[in-house]
N, C-alpha and C positions, 0 to 999 in steps of 0.2 A: 576536818577531814579533806584529803584534796581533791580539787576538782578537774584535776588531768584526768585525759581518756585511759580506761586501762586496757592493755593487749595482753591476751594470753600467750604470745609468743615471745618464747628465749631472748636475751638480747644477744647481739653481735656485734664486737667493737674489737678494734684490732689489740686492745689494751687489755683484754680478759684476762685474766689472771689464771684460768682454768690451763692453757697450756701457751701462753704468752710465746715461748719457741716457735710454735709451729705457724702461731698468726701473723706474726716478725714475718717468717718467711714469706708466707703468702703474701702478704701487703709488700715485701719488696720484691718477689721476683717478679708478679703479674704486671713484667714492663708493655705488653698491648694496651690491656686496662687502665684508664685511671680512676683511683680508688681515693676517692676524697670523705673525712669526717668533718662533720660540723656542729658547732653548739647549738643548742633549741633556738637560737636566733639567727642563724646561719652564716656564724664567722667561723672560717676553716682552721680545725684543729689539726688534724695530718694530712699529709699529702704523699702518697708514694711516687717511687721511679715512676711507673707509667704515667700519673700525673705530669710528673714533670717532664718527660718526654712528650707530649701531648698538646699539654699549654707552653712548653718554654720559660716558667716559673721556675725556681729554684723553690725548696721549702721555706727557705728563710725569708725570701722575697712576698710569701703567699700567706703564710700561716699567722692566722690575727686577722685575715682582712675579709671583708665580708663577698659569700659564694657569687653573690652579683658581679663582681667585677670579671666574672668568666661568660657573660651573657652578652646579647648583642646592643647595643645602643637603643634599639627600637624595641625589645625584649622588657629591657628595664624600664622604658618609658610606660609599657602597658602591664608593667607589676608581676610578669613571667618569674622572677624567682623565686618571692613570696606566696604568689599563687603553687609553686612546686613544694614548698616547704608543708601547706596548709592542707594539700591533698595528701602527701605523705603521711602528714599526722591524723586527718579524719579520715583516712581511707586506709591507710595502712601501705600504699605502695602510688608514685607517681612516675610513670612511663614519661620518655623525656625524649623524642626526636626532633631537633631543630638546631640551628646554626650557633656555633658557641665562638668564644674569642681569645685567639692566643696572647702572648704577650708582646707579641711584634704589631697586634692590631689586624692580624688576618683574623678569618674565619674559616671554619669548617663545618661539616656533618658529622652530628654524632647521635649516637643511637644509646639512650641509659637510661637509666631508673634510679631512682632515689627512694628508699625506705627509713622508716624511724628506729632509733638505737635503744632497746628498753632496758633498765635494769631488772634485777630478780623480784621485782615490785609491781614491772609491766609500765613502769613510769618512763617517759621519754626522757633520755638524754642529751640526744644530738640525733643529729642523722647520718645514713652512711649514701653516698651517690656512687655510682658505677657506671661509667661509661667508656664508648670505644669511637674510635675515629674513623669513620664509615663513606668520608667523602671518594676515593677511589673507587668504593662499591658501587656508591651512589651515582659515580661518574658516569662507569661500565653500564648501568643500569640505565642511564638516561640516554647512551649513546645508542645503546641497544634498542631503547624504545625510540627513539629518532630515524633510527636504520628502518625499523618496522614501520615507518609513514614514508619513506625514500623509496622510491624507483632506483635498484642498485643498477641497472644499465645508464639512466639518461640523468640521475640527479635530482629530477623535478619531484612532486609528489606524487604517491600508488594513490588508490584507490581508499583504503582506509583514510588519508591524509585529507582526501578530497570529502569524504562524506563528513569529516569534522571541518572542514575549512567553509564547506557550504552552509553548513548550521549557524557556524559564525559571523558570516560574510550575509547572510539572508537578516537575521536576526538583527544584526547593524542597523543593515537596510531600513527595517521596519523602526528602529529608533530615531533613525536620521529623514524619514521619506523619502528616501531616494531608493532607486531600483537597482537591482543584480542582473547582469546579465551573462547567460551560461551559453560558452561558445563547443560546441560538440564537433571535435574535428577529426578527420579521415584523410593520410594521405593519398594522393592517385599514383596508380601505376606502381605501388611499394614492391609487391609482389614479384612484377617482373625485373625488374633491379635487383631483389634479394634472389630469385632463379639464374639469373645472369651473371652474377659476381661473387655471390656466396652470401651466405648468413654474416661471417665477420663484417663484411663490407654495408650489408642491411644495419647491424647494430648501430656502426659508425654513421651510419647515415640518420639513426633516428638520434643518435648523442648531435649531432650539428642542427637537426631542426628543433629538439629541446632546447639549444644555447640559441638559435634565431627569435625562438617565440619568447625565450624570456627578456631576450632584448629589446622584444617588439612590445611587452606591455610595460603598465608602471609597477613601480614596487608595492602598489595597494593591491594588485591584480594576483592572480594565482594561477598557476598551471601545473596539471598532473597528466601524467599518462595511465590510462586505463589499461595496458596490454595491447600488443602487435605492433601497430600504427596509428592507433588511437590515442588522441590528446584531449585534456579539455581546459578551457579558460575560462576563470570566475573574475568577471570584471565589475569592480567594484565603483560605488559612488558613483553610478547612471543619473542623469536627470530625465533623460525622454529615451525611449527603444530606440529610436534611429540612433542615437548613439553608437551602439552597438554595429551598426554597419559598417562608422569610420574603424572601428577598429578589426572586422572580419575583413575588410578590404586592404589594410594596412597588415593583416595576417596574408592574406592570399598574394598580397605583391613579393612580399619577403620571399618565401617559401616557392613561388615561381622562379626567383633569380638560381643560374647554376650552381650545383655544389660539388667541388670538388672530394672525389672520392676514393685512394688508391691511384690516384692518377685516371682516372675517369670523371667526366663531367655527365654530372648526373642533374636532371629537369626532372621535379616530382610533380610540384602543385598539390592544392590541398584542397577538398569541400567542407564546409562549414555547416552546420544545422544550428539555430538560433533559437533559444527560451527566454523568459524576462521573468526574473521574481518582482513581486506578487501579480503582475499583470496575467502572468500565463497559468500560474499553481502558486500552490503555498506550499506544498508536501514536497519535498527534497526527490522521491523517487519520481512525481509526476512531472517535476521539472527535468528530469534527463531524458526519462520516457518522451516528454515533447520534442526535447531538443533533438532528440537520435531520430523522430519523427520526422524534423525537419531536415537532417543531416541526410535520411534516405530519400527526402524527394530530390533533392538538388542532384545527389548520385544518381538517380533514377532518368533525371532528366538533363543534365549534362555531364558527359565524361571526361571532360577536361577541368572541372572542378568550377567553383564557386559557393554563395553563400545563402540561406532560405532562413526565412524567419517563420517560426511556428503559428500556424492558425488554426481557427475550430474546422476549417475543411478539410486539413492534416487528420483532426479527431474523427471525422464523419468518414474520409476514407480506410481510416484504419480500422473504425468499426466496420466499415462494410468487408472489408478485406479478412476481417476474424472470420464474421458471416460466412463467407466466400470458403474461405480454411474448412471450416464447420461443415458446409456442404460438400467440397473435395472429400473430407474424410471419408463423409457415409457413401460418394460415389466410389470412392477407389474402393471402400470394405465390401459395397454390394457388385463390383465389376461393372458399373454401369459406363460401359465404354465399348466401342468396337473400333475395328482397324480397316481403313481403304486403301488401295492400291493405286500408284499412279506408274504406268511402264517407263521404261528408259528402254531407247531404239537408237540402233547402232546408226551413226549417222549417214552412211553411204548405203547400206542396203534396207534400213530402216524398219530391222528385225527387233522383235523386243528382246532385249536382252539383260534387262532386269526389272523389278518392282520395288519401289519402295513403299514400306509398310508407313502409313501416316494415322496419329491419332484422331480418335472423333469420340467426344464425348455424349453421353445422352441421356444425361440426368437432367430434369427440368428444371433446377434452379439454374446451374451454367447455361443452360442451351444459351443464354442470349451474349455467351463471351466468347470470345474468338479462343480458338485453339491456342493459340500462343501464349495468353494473358494464363489460359490455366494450366501449362507446362509452365509458364514463370512462377507460376502460385505454387505448384506439386513442388519444385524446387526450393522455392522459399519456407516454404511450411516440412519439408524433411520427408514428404510422401513420393518422391521422384523415383526413388528405387526401388519401393514396392510394384510404383506402375510401369517401371521399364524392364523388371523382370517379366512381369504379364504379357509385356509387350512381345517380348523377346519368346514367350511360351506359346502365344497366339499367332505371333507371325511363322515360327516352326512347323508349328501342328500344320496352318493351312500351305506351308509349301513341300510338305510330307503328303497332303493329300492330290496336291499337283504333280508331283513327283508320280506317285502310285498310279496315275493317268499317261504317266511315259512322258511328262515334259521334264527337262533336267536343262536344254541349253538357255539357262536366263539365270540371274542371282536372286533371293530374299535381300531386299537392303533394309536396316536397321537403324535408326538415331540413338546415340547414348549422351546423356547428359554428363558433363563435366565429375560429377560426385560415383558415377557407376563406376569409373575407370578406378576408384579407389577400393571398391567393394571386394575384399579380400579373395571371396569364392565367384567371382563374376567369370572368369577362365572355365572353372568347375560347373558353375551353371550351365554354360553354352554346350559344353562339352555332352553332360549330361541328356540337354534337348537335342544335338545333332544324333545321338545314338540311339532315344528314345523314338525318333521320328525317321531313324535310318538314314539320314541324311551324312552327306560327307560336309567337311568346312570351307571346302570349295562353293560349295550353294549358298556360302549365307555373306553378306557386307555387311559391315558396321561399318558405320558415319559418325564423324565425332567432328565439333567445330576446328577452326583453326588455331584460335586462342589454346582452346582445351589440349590439342595435341601437343603446342607449345610448350605449355605448362607440365606436360604429361612425365615431371623426374617421380624418381622414388618409384613407389609401389604404384604409380600411372604407367609406367614404360614397361615396367615388368608386366602387366598386364595385356599391353600392346602386344610384347614380341611372345607371351602366353599364345593368345590370340591367332598371330602369324602362324606360330608351330604348328597350329589345327588346320591349317589351310585356309581360313577366315582373311576376306582382303579387307583391309581399312581404307577408308577414303575420307578426306578433308572436306567437311562441310563448308560454306561462307568463304569460299576460298578468296584473299584479295583483302578481305576486311579486319584483317589483324595484324597484329606486330610482329609477323616472323624473321626471323634471322635465318637466310639460307643456310649458314653452315648447321643450324638448328634444325631446319627442315629435312636439309641432307642426310642426317642422323637418325630420322624416325622411322619407324618400321611398316612406311605407308606405301600403298599401290596407285590410287587415285584422289583428284583432286575437281571439287564440284564449286564451278564457279558462282561466286555468288549471285540472284536474280536483280539485283540492284546495280547492276551495269549494263543489265538490259534495256533498261528503260529507253535511253536514246541510241539503241543499234537496231539499224546500221544508218540511221539519217543523218546525225553528228559525226564531223570525222575526228573531235577530238576524243572523243567518247571510245571509238571503234580504236584510236590508238592506242588505248590505254590497256581496253581489253586484250588488243595482239600483243603487249607487252608482256601480260600477265600469263598469256598463253605460252608466249615463249620462256617463262620463267619456268612453266612446269613441267614443259617439253624439255627443257635444257635438267631439269631434275628427272629426267626417264620418268613423267607420272602422267599416266590417262588421264584425258581431259572430260570431265560431267558438266554438262550447261544445263542448269535446271530455269523454268520459267519461260521455256519458246515459247510464243505467240503468234507468230507469223512466217509465211512462206519467206518472208525477204531476211529473217533472222536464222532461218534454217541456211539458207545460199550462204548467207557470210560465215557462218561458225564451220561449214562445210569447207571454205575455201579456208579457212586458218588453220584446217586439220583437227578440231576439238572431233573427238573419238565418238561420244554418246551425248543424245539429246533428250531432255525432258520438258513436258510442259501443257500446257490448255492445246498446243496445236495438234497434238498426237493424241490426248484423253487426258481429262479431267480424272483427278480419284476416284474410283469407282468401289463400291462394296464387293465383296469375293466373288458372289454370284456372278456382276456383271464382269469381272475382270477376267474370272473363265471363261466366258462366252467369247471376250476379246483374245484370249488365248488359245481360242477354238476347242474349248475343253467341256464337257457337260456341268450345267450347274451343278455345286456342291450343297449337299442337303443342310 
C-alpha cells in the first residue's frame, strides 16, 4: 500500500488529457504570470511564456533544472525551496511572497503560490507554482509608506516618523547605556514674517530652516517637523545631559543668521526646550511633554529665544497651573468677578472723558494672583472669550445705568484679547448689547494691543471694520512696545493710541526717556491719532504730557480704579443699586 498522503481534490496539470487544447492555450497566454510545474523532487517540468518573460530563461535552458535555481542565495542557504515543497505536500498550499532571482542575477519581488498536482488516485505527481512580478507595486507601496512618514513641505520626518524613531532610538540608548536628548524647537517671530510677506515666503523659510537644521546635526541624529513652525531634533549617543546644550547653542547660532527669502533678509531665531531620556522620563509622551514644558518656559521668559532644560520645578509649575486652570473654570462658571473703573481725563480741562473697565477676581483660590496672571491663564486655557463676553455685557449694562441718569459725555473703554477678534459673532454681540442697553456705538471704545492690531488680518480686520461701522472707537493699547509697520498702522481702522506705562517710569527726570516718548508721540500725531497716557502718577508728568500735546491722561494721580458705586460718586451721580 502507498504511504503517500491522499488528497480529495482533482488533479490540475497542463498535460491533462481531458481538454489539452484549452489548458495549453491558458498555459501559453498567461504572460503576466509565471506558471511552472515540477516533478515531485522539485525539478522543473514545464515553463510557460510568462515564466520566460519574468525570469529570462528560455524553456530549453531551465527545464530539468531544480526549482531552487530561481531562489536567492540566502533563501537556498536557509532551505526555503525544499520547505515550500514540503508545505505544499503537507498542507495542500504554500504561499510564497519573497525575492526571486532572474537569469541575469537580478532579483525581483514576487507574490506566488505552490500547490500539489494530483492524479485521479489523489497521489502527488508534481507541483504547480504560479507567481507574479510585484516589484513595481511594492516600490509604489514603499514610496507611499515613505511619503506617509515625511513632512511634504520640508522633506524632514513628520509626527508619525518621529514617534517610530523616538521608540527605536530610546531602545538603542538603553541597550548601549547612552542618553537620548529631545530638542523641542519653536521659531521666533515666524507669524510676523508670514503675515508680512505671505504664506509662500513662510513656506520657503520653513524649507530653509529644515535644511539648516539637517546640516547642523549628525547623521545619527534625527529631525522632524510637528507642524507650523515647530521642529523636534533627537540627539543620539549622548554621554551626559550637558551635551544637549552644545547642540542647542549650535542650532540657536545657526538659526540666528540672516536668511534670504524672496529678496528679503529675514532674521528669526529659535527657542528650544530640552528633555533627556531616560533621566526625565522613559515614556515617549512624557518626554515630549517635558520638552514642551521647557520650551514654554524659555518662550515665556525670553522672547528673543534661547534654550531651557526640563526640571522637576517645571513639573511642579505645570501641576500648579493645572490647579489654577481648574479654579479659573469654576470662577468663570460662577461669575466670581467684578469690574472696577478708572477715569480718563482731558489733559487741558481735566474733565472725565472716559472710564476703563478693569477686571477684578473675587474667587478665594485666585485672590493672591495678579489679575494680569489670571487673564494670561484664561487666554492660555481658552476661557478668555467667555470672560470677555461677560465683561462686555457688564460694562455696557453699567454704562446704560449711568446714561439713564443723564451722563453721556464720556466713553466706556473695554479691553479685548487677540482671540476675540477672530470670534465671528463678536460685532453682532456688541450690536445686541448696544440695542439692549439703549446705547450708541460712540459710547463704547474697544482697546486692543499693538501687536494684536498689526496681526489682525483676515477675520480680525473684518471685525474691526464692522465695529467702526457701528460707531465704536478703536484704541491701541501698549503703544510703542510692538513691532509696528507704519504702513500697517496707517491702514488700520483705529482712532487712538494708549502710550504704554513702561515709558513713564523716568518721565520727566530722564532726558533720554523724554526724547523717546516725544518721538513716539510725534509718530502717533503724524498718523492723526489721539494719545492716551496711562500710569500718570505725578503733577510733573501731567505738565510734561500737556506740553507734548497728549489729549487724554489716566492714572492714580487722578483716581485709582474704583468699584461702580464709588465711580458713580466721582461722576457726581447717585450710587447705583
